[in-house]
C-alpha positions in Angstrom: 5.9 -17.8 5.7 4.9 -20.4 8.2 1.4 -19.7 9.5 0.9 -19.1 13.2 -0.8 -21.7 15.3 -4.2 -20.2 16.4 -4.9 -19.5 20.1 -5.9 -21.2 22.3 -2.9 -23.6 21.9 -3.3 -27.3 22.7 -2.5 -27.9 26.3 0.5 -30.0 25.3 2.0 -27.0 23.6 2.2 -25.2 27.0 4.8 -25.7 29.7 3.5 -28.4 32.0 3.5 -26.0 35.0 1.0 -23.7 33.3 -1.5 -26.2 32.0 -3.7 -26.3 35.1 -4.3 -22.6 34.8 -5.4 -22.8 31.2 -7.2 -26.1 31.1 -10.6 -25.4 29.4 -12.1 -28.2 31.6 -11.0 -26.4 34.8 -13.7 -24.6 36.8 -14.7 -21.1 35.5 -13.7 -19.4 38.8 -10.2 -20.9 38.6 -9.7 -19.8 35.0 -11.1 -16.4 35.9 -8.5 -15.9 38.7 -5.8 -16.9 36.2 -7.2 -14.4 33.6 -6.9 -11.7 36.2 -3.3 -12.5 36.9 -4.1 -13.8 40.4 -2.0 -17.0 40.1 1.7 -17.6 41.1 3.3 -17.2 37.7 5.6 -14.4 36.5 7.3 -13.0 33.5 7.0 -14.9 30.3 4.9 -17.6 32.0 2.3 -14.9 32.9 2.2 -13.6 29.3 1.7 -17.2 28.2 -1.2 -17.8 30.6 -2.9 -14.4 29.7 -2.4 -14.8 26.0 -3.9 -18.4 26.1 -6.9 -17.2 28.1 -7.5 -14.2 25.9 -8.8 -16.8 23.4 -10.9 -18.7 26.0 -14.3 -20.0 24.9 -15.9 -18.1 27.8 -16.2 -14.5 26.8 -15.8 -13.1 30.3 -12.6 -15.0 30.8 -11.2 -13.9 27.4 -12.1 -10.2 28.2 -10.5 -10.4 31.7 -7.3 -11.9 30.3 -7.1 -9.2 27.5 -7.6 -6.5 30.1 -4.9 -8.0 32.4 -2.4 -8.0 29.5 -3.1 -4.3 28.8 -2.6 -3.4 32.4 0.7 -5.2 33.1 3.4 -2.9 34.5 5.7 -1.9 31.7 8.8 -3.2 33.4 7.2 -6.7 33.7 5.8 -6.5 30.1 9.1 -5.5 28.5 11.2 -8.0 30.3 8.8 -10.8 29.4 8.8 -9.8 25.7 12.5 -10.6 25.6 11.9 -14.2 26.6 11.8 -17.1 24.2 8.0 -17.7 24.2 5.7 -19.5 21.8 5.3 -17.4 18.6 1.5 -17.3 19.0 1.9 -15.9 22.5 4.2 -13.1 21.3 1.8 -12.4 18.4 -1.1 -12.1 20.8 0.8 -9.6 23.0 1.7 -7.6 19.9 -2.0 -7.5 18.8 -3.6 -6.9 22.2 -1.1 -4.6 24.0 -0.8 -1.0 22.7 2.7 -0.4 23.7 5.4 0.7 21.2 8.2 -0.4 23.5 6.8 -3.8 23.8 6.5 -4.1 20.0 10.1 -3.1 19.6 11.1 -5.9 22.0 8.8 -8.4 20.1 10.2 -7.6 16.6 13.7 -8.0 18.0 12.9 -11.4 19.6 14.2 -14.3 17.4 11.2 -16.4 18.6 8.7 -14.0 17.0 7.1 -15.2 13.9 7.7 -13.5 10.5 3.9 -13.3 10.3 3.8 -11.1 13.4 6.7 -8.9 12.2 5.0 -8.4 8.8 1.8 -7.3 10.4 3.5 -4.9 12.7 5.5 -3.5 9.8 2.4 -2.5 7.9 1.5 0.2 10.5 4.7 0.7 12.4 5.9 4.1 13.5 9.0 5.5 11.8 11.2 4.4 14.7 9.7 0.9 14.8 10.1 0.6 11.0 13.7 1.5 11.4 14.1 -1.3 14.0 12.5 -3.9 11.8 14.7 -2.8 8.9 17.9 -3.6 10.7 17.3 -7.4 10.8 18.5 -8.1 7.2 18.5 -11.9 7.7 14.8 -11.9 8.6 13.9 -9.5 5.8 15.6 -11.7 3.2 14.0 -14.8 4.6 10.5 -13.1 4.6 10.4 -10.5 1.8 6.8 -9.9 2.7 8.2 -7.8 5.5 10.1 -5.7 3.0 6.8 -5.2 1.1 5.0 -4.1 4.3 7.7 -1.6 5.2 7.9 -0.2 1.6 4.1 0.3 1.6 4.0 1.9 5.1 4.0 5.7 4.6 5.8 6.1 7.9 8.9 4.2 6.6 11.7 6.6 5.7 12.3 7.0 2.0 16.0 6.4 2.4 15.1 3.1 4.3 12.8 2.1 1.5 15.7 2.6 -1.0 18.0 0.4 1.1 15.4 -2.3 1.4 15.0 -2.5 -2.4 18.8 -2.5 -2.8 19.2 -5.2 -0.2 16.7 -7.4 -2.0 18.3 -6.8 -5.4 21.9 -7.6 -4.1 20.7 -10.9 -2.7 18.6 -11.9 -5.7 15.3 -11.6 -3.7 12.2 -10.7 -5.7 9.6 -8.8 -3.7 6.6 -9.6 -5.9 4.1 -7.8 -3.7 5.6 -4.4 -4.7 4.3 -3.5 -8.1 7.0 -0.8 -8.5 9.9 -3.0 -7.3 11.6 -3.5 -10.7 11.2 0.1 -11.7 12.5 1.3 -8.3 15.5 -1.1 -8.5 16.4 0.1 -12.0 16.1 3.8 -10.9 18.4 3.1 -8.0 21.2 2.2 -10.3 22.0 5.9 -10.9 21.6 6.9 -7.2 24.1 7.0 -4.4 22.5 5.3 -1.4 23.2 7.0 2.0 24.1 5.0 5.1 21.4 4.5 7.7 21.3 7.4 10.2 19.8 7.8 13.7 17.8 10.9 12.4 15.8 11.2 9.2 17.7 12.7 6.3 16.4 16.0 4.7 15.1 13.9 1.8 13.1 11.8 4.2 11.6 14.9 5.7 10.8 16.2 2.3 9.1 13.0 1.3 6.9 13.0 4.4 6.0 16.6 3.7 4.9 15.6 0.2 2.6 12.9 1.7 1.2 15.6 4.1 0.5 17.9 1.1 -1.1 15.1 -0.9 -4.8 15.3 -1.7 -7.3 12.6 -2.2 -8.5 14.4 -5.3 -7.4 13.7 -8.9 -8.8 17.0 -10.2 -5.6 19.0 -9.5 -5.2 20.7 -13.0 -7.1 23.3 -14.9 -6.9 24.4 -18.5 -6.1 28.0 -19.3 -7.3 30.0 -22.3 -4.4 28.7 -24.4 -5.4 25.1 -23.7 -2.4 24.5 -21.4 -2.8 22.6 -18.2 -1.9 24.4 -15.0 -1.7 23.0 -11.5 -4.4 24.4 -9.3 -3.4 26.5 -6.3 -4.3 23.9 -3.7 -2.0 21.4 -5.3 1.0 23.7 -5.8 2.9 22.7 -2.6 2.7 19.0 -3.6 3.7 19.9 -7.2 6.8 21.7 -5.9 7.7 18.7 -3.7 7.3 16.3 -6.5 9.4 18.4 -8.9 12.4 18.1 -6.5 12.2 14.4 -6.0 14.5 11.7 -7.4 13.0 9.1 -9.7 13.1 6.4 -6.9 11.2 8.8 -4.7 8.6 9.5 -7.4 8.2 5.8 -8.1 7.5 5.0 -4.4 5.1 8.0 -4.1 3.1 6.6 -7.0 2.4 3.6 -4.8 1.9 5.1 -1.4 0.6 8.5 -2.4 -3.0 9.7 -2.9 -4.8 10.7 -6.1 -3.2 14.1 -6.4 0.3 12.6 -6.4 -0.7 10.1 -9.0 -2.2 12.9 -11.2 1.1 14.7 -11.1 3.3 11.6 -11.5 1.4 10.3 -14.5 2.5 13.5 -16.3 6.1 13.0 -15.5 8.6 13.1 -18.3 10.3 9.9 -17.1 8.4 6.9 -18.6 9.1 4.7 -15.6 7.6 7.2 -13.2 4.5 7.8 -15.4 3.9 4.1 -15.9 4.3 3.4 -12.1 1.6 6.0 -11.5 -0.9 4.8 -14.0 -0.3 1.1 -13.0 -0.7 1.9 -9.3 -3.2 -0.6 -7.6 -4.8 2.5 -6.0 -5.6 4.1 -9.4 -9.4 4.4 -9.8 -11.6 4.6 -12.8 -12.5 8.2 -12.0 -8.8 9.1 -12.0 -8.4 7.2 -15.4 -11.2 9.4 -16.8 -9.5 12.6 -15.8 -6.2 11.4 -17.2 -7.7 10.2 -20.5 -9.2 13.6 -20.9 -5.8 15.3 -20.7 -4.1 16.5 -23.9 -0.8 16.5 -22.1 -0.6 12.8 -21.3 1.8 10.6 -23.1 0.6 8.1 -25.7 1.9 5.1 -23.7 -0.3 6.1 -20.8 -3.4 6.4 -23.0 -2.6 3.0 -24.5 -2.4 1.5 -21.0 -5.8 3.0 -20.1 -7.3 1.7 -23.3 -6.0 -1.8 -22.6 -7.2 -1.9 -19.0 -10.4 -4.1 -19.1 -11.8 -2.9 -15.8 -11.5 0.8 -16.9 -12.9 0.6 -20.4 -16.1 -0.8 -19.1 -16.8 2.8 -18.2 -18.4 4.8 -21.0 -16.7 8.0 -19.7 -13.2 6.4 -20.1 -14.0 5.3 -23.7 -15.4 8.7 -24.6 -12.4 10.5 -23.2 -10.0 8.2 -25.1 -12.0 8.8 -28.4 -11.9 12.6 -28.0 -8.2 12.7 -27.1 -6.1 13.4 -30.2 -3.1 11.6 -28.6 -4.9 8.3 -28.2 -3.4 5.7 -30.6 -5.9 5.2 -33.4 -5.8 1.5 -33.0 -7.2 1.9 -29.5 -9.8 4.6 -30.4 -11.3 2.6 -33.3 -12.1 -0.3 -30.9 -14.5 1.9 -29.0 -16.1 3.8 -31.8 -19.1 1.5 -32.0 -19.7 2.1 -28.3 -20.4 5.9 -28.6 -23.8 7.3 -28.1 -25.1 8.9 -31.3 -24.8 12.4 -30.1 -21.2 11.9 -29.1 -20.5 10.1 -32.4 -21.9 13.1 -34.4 -19.7 15.5 -32.3 -16.7 13.3 -32.9 -17.4 13.3 -36.7 -17.2 17.1 -36.6 -14.2 17.5 -34.4 -11.0 19.0 -35.7 -8.9 17.6 -32.9 -9.0 13.9 -33.6 -7.0 11.7 -36.0 -8.1 11.7 -39.6 -8.8 7.9 -39.8 -10.9 8.1 -36.6 -12.9 11.0 -37.9 -13.4 9.3 -41.2 -14.7 6.2 -39.5 -17.0 8.3 -37.4 -18.4 10.1 -40.5 -18.9 6.7 -42.2 -20.9 5.4 -39.2 -23.0 8.5 -39.1 -23.7 8.2 -42.9 -24.7 4.6 -42.4 -27.0 5.4 -39.5 -28.6 8.3 -41.5 -29.1 6.0 -44.5 -30.7 3.3 -42.3 -32.9 5.9 -40.7 -34.0 7.2 -44.1 -34.7 3.8 -45.3 -37.0 3.2 -42.4 
């Protein structure tokens, strides 16, 4: 995307009739009057003057202009936001004015920069996200906007599906979405609904799952039989996840919290589980809890064992070594890192692979021999 020109703009970039109000060499009192909106300009010209002065080198002038922008009558503001203004002016208004209606006008304005629309898309309300998602030409020209909408929790799930489908149909790769390829593949077996004025039942269910989500990876407990059970506080989320389609689960693995990832990494669908473990939000503490689980797939344990940032943690390595499902080739790499007490415990364990146990016994014997020799 083309970067925005920073404010204040060069005087020659402004309409000639406005330059005298924004000239940094003009007396402070004159610029202050302009910053307070006390000059004979209206509509888009007034927005331009106030946006320009909001970046004035004199703090008092900048503050006055910013305050004037925020106090503009809504009718004046909305009408001006429809005008063809400099992209940096529209961007400043979007940043400085807390008005959803103005933002809707700005994202619909063809003069608005893609950079501005992308920034708005990251935190847009549901209705504003829907408005942004209707401009397919802009989305395809700036796939970063698709990424921003996809990662925005307020964006409807059905809209996220259509955004991925739009990109795929037009050969556009959205590289900023780690789950893009998996989501696109999962959509091949799904029937996409048309856009609707109101959210679909599945959209509402997805939002409820986000509301039930917890910032806590410790959502399972082991019963007397050694079987993992979902804790009571995570049952509502567990029920929501169980009813989701694979595309919904894949997106949740990216925008959800730790509890959602802890459930999704245990999913029977390998794409879903991999999307969860590979989520950029996955932490080393979550990896420890997952590596300790006896009901995690071998592929997930292999992923953890090959993640350089995670295996710097002693707890991750220990969990992998004591998990009978960890591929032996992964476990053996970390055997030399074990503390002696853990190594002795591993050598006595009945729940690890034979080759690993044998290697642990051999290391203990070697240590004991060296100790005896000393």
